[in-house]
N, C-alpha and C positions, 0 to 999 in steps of 0.2 A: 598793607598787604603787598608782598613782593611776588611777582609772577616771573618765573624763570622759563625761558624758551631755549631748548637745546637743539642742536643740529640733528637731522635724521641719521639714524644708524645705518651705515653702509658696510656690507660684508667685505672682508679683506680679500686681496687677490691671492690666487692659488698657483702652485707650480703646474707645469705643463703635464699633459697626459704622457704615458710611457707605453712602450711595447717591449715585452720580455719573452724569453723562451719558456716553454713548459717546464715546470719544476724549479724555476729560478726565483730569487728573492729580488723584488724591485727596490729601487731607491726610495728613501723616505718621501712621503708627500707632505708638503708644507703650505701653510697659508699665512697671510699677514693678519695682524689684529684688525678688528673692524675700526672704522673711523666714525666720528660723530658721537651722538648719544652722550654718555657721561664721561667720555675719554679725557676731557680736560678739567674735570672736577678736582679740586684739591683733595689729597688724601692725607689725613692726619696733619693738616697745617702745611704740607709741602705742595709744590706745584706738580702737575702731572696727574694722570688719571689711569683709567683702565682697570682700576681696582674692582669694579663691579662686573667685569666681563667673565663669562663662563663659556668654555669650549667643549664640544662633543662631536667626535668623528662618527660618521654614519656610513653604512654600506647598503647599497640598493639590493632589495630582496626579490625583485621582479614586479611587485605591486606597490611597494612602499619602501620605507627606510627603517633599518634596525640600528640602534646605538651599538657601538663597539665598546665593550666593557673595558674600562681603564684608559680609553683613548681620549684624554681631556687636555691635551697640550696643543700648541700650534703646529707641531709636527707629529706625524704618525708613521711608524715603520711596519708595513705589512710583512707577514711571514712568507714562506715559500708559497707560490701561487700556481694553480693548475687550471684555472678558468679566468676568463676576462671578468673584471670586477670594477664597479663604479663606486667612487667615494665622494663624499662632500662633508662639510663641517657646519654644524649649527652653532651660531655665535649669539649669545644671549647677554643682554645688558640688564642685570638684576637691580639696578638702581631704581627703576621705574616699577609702578604697580598699575597695570600688569607689566610683566617683563617685556622688553622689546627683543624680538628674535629676527635674525636674518640668516640666510644660508649662502654659502659660497657656491660658485659654479661647480659643476661636477668634474671630477678627475677620473679618467678612465685608464685602467691598466689593462692593456690588451695582451693576452697570452697566446703566443703562436705555438701550435702543436708541431710544426715543422720549422726548424730554424736554419739559417744559412750556416755553412761551414766555412771558415772556422767560427765557433760561437762567440769569440771575443778577440780583440786585437792582442790580448796577452797570450793567446795560444795560436800562434801562426802555424800554417801548414808549410812544412819545408819541402822544397822541390826534391824529387827523387829521380835518380837515373835508372833505377831498377824497373824491370817490366815483370809484372805478375801474370803468370800464365796459369789458368785454371783448366785442368783437363776436362773433357766432356764427361758427363755422368754416364756410367755404365748400367745397363739393365733396364 
């Protein structure tokens, strides 16, 4: 009888949290593949592993976590955001029974309702020599 002992599964590191303006699209959030577990098992006679890893991005719903439909890669690209949102990834090693599951640290995308002007370096505010005079309101 052969007894194999594998390293503990450790969640991959994640990208840093972000701060964006209301109604903006954040950069993609990305995590590394987990380490340990079945990562070094040969796959079909070749070296290397990770064949048994399954990924699922999740979003915090206030009391728990909801899976994001279709978000099953190491990167996830959120759409336009209007509220601060917290993400994480569930990383599962399906080689084992039961499956080994780990979670990445949370990634927070903070949405500011008031953003500094200019909104980005690509849109600079040019200096003006004109003075705008607004007459007092009548009546």
